[in-house]
N, C-alpha and C positions, 0 to 999 in steps of 0.2 A: 417833323422827324425828330428835332432836338427835344421837343416836349415829350415825345414818347420815350426816347432814350432816357431823359431825365426822370420820367415817371417810373420806368423800369429800374433805374439805378436806385432811386429813393425807396421804392418798394423792396428791392433786394436788400438794401441796407437795413431797412426797418425789420424785415423778416429775420435777418441775421441776429437781431437782438434777442430773439425769442428762443427759449428752450422748449422742446416738445415734451409735454407731460403725457407720455405714452400710456401709462397705467390707467389713467382716468379718461384718456382720449379727449381731454379738454385743453383749452388754451390757457396758459398762465397769464396772470396780470402783468402788464408791462410796467417796469419801473422807469419813470422818466426824470428822476431827480439825481440818481447816482451818476458819477463821472464814468463814462463808458468810452472805450476805444474799439472801433471796428476795423479790422484789417481787410483790405480790398486789393486783390491781385488782378492786374489787367495788362494787356499788351496794346490796348486801344489808345486813342488820342489822350496822351497824358495831361496835356494842358487843359483840355475840356473836362477830363475826369477830375482833376484837382479843382477846377472851378465849380463843378457840381458838388464835390465834397465840401468845399468852402461854403457854398450856399446852403447845403444841408446843415452844416455846423451853425450857420446864422439862425436857421429855423429851430435847431435843437442844440443850444449852447453847451449842454452837458455831454454831447456826443461828438467825439473826434473820429474822423475817418483817416486811417493811415493807408496811404496808397503804396502798394508794392508793385514795382514795374518789372515786366519781363518782355520777352519777344514771342511772337507766334511760334518760332522755331524751338524755343526753349520751354514753352508753357507746360507741355505734358511732362517733361522731365522734371521741371521745377516743382509742379504739384505732386508728382509721384514721390519725389524726395521729401517734400514737406510732409506728406502723408506718412511716409515711413518713419519720420522723426516725430510723428504725432503733433504736428505744428501747422496744420492747414490754416489758410486764411479764412476769415469768417465768410467772405463773399469773393467769388472769382468767376472769370470768364474761362471757359474751356471748350476747345473744339472737339476733342476726342472723347466721346461719351462712353465708349465701351468699358474702359476701366471703372468708370463711375457706376455703371450698371452691374458690373461683375463683383464689385467690392462695396460694402456699405460705408462709404466715406462721407455721405451727405445726409442732411436732415430732410425728412419728409415734410415738404412745405404745403401740402394739400390743405390741411386744416386752416392754415393762415390765409391762403388764397381764397378759400371758400368763405371765410369769415370777414374778408376785406371788401367793404362796399365799393371802393374805387376799382379794385381788381375785377369785381363782378360787373361793374357798369361802364368802365372806361377802356377795358381791354377787349379786343375781339375774342369771341369764344374760342375760335380756332387757335389763337395764340395762347390762351389760358390752358388749353388741353395739350399743348405740345410736350410739356414735361411729364405728363402722366404715363406711368408704366403699365398699370393694369386697370386703369379707370378709377383707382382709389388713391394711389400714391403718386406724388409728384416730387421730383428731386431737382428740378431746374426750371427756369423760365428763359425764353429767348431773350438775348441781349439786344438784338436788332430785328427789325422787320423791313426787309428789302423786297418789295413786290416786283416781280419781273413783268415787263410789258413789252410786247412786240407790235410795232406799227408796220402795216403793209401799205405799199403804194399801189392802189387799185389800177392806176393808169399803166404801171409797169406790167401788171398781170394781164391787163387788156391788150397792151401792145404785143406781148409775147403769146397771146391767145391761150392763156393758162387760167384755170379755175382758181378762185380764192380758196384757201383751206376752209373746211367746215367749221361751224361754231364750236364744236367739241374737240377741235384739233389740239393735240399736245405735241410738245417738242421734246 
């Protein structure tokens, strides 16, 4: 799980370095020699996030990741205020997606996802598609993948003389 979160964080950080060349619908060349600072807002595990940012910096010494900490309770207000001030962080976690979809505050990352070999080969297709709005534009990627699993004790069902749920059961 940590590897997947690390991959998503690194991908998100790498994607934030790019500017979208909408007119030509082509990807710009990435400059990997200039000193770059990426701002990253999160409410998640700050110690782990900083460790991942430090590791990213080791791999890319010219890129510094500045961690901005917030809480889940304050995240929407914080981002809304930063957007109003035209000062959004480059990368951020956000729970409330409605304002993002109603206002063009984010970059369409679909061209980057589609051109990224790792995103195409190492991420589940269903995870890659989560952020797509109309099948063409994607404004976000899931930050975590937490599959839900339910285990049933067949002996309990047998003892209570109850049938097990069908294979297509949903909860």
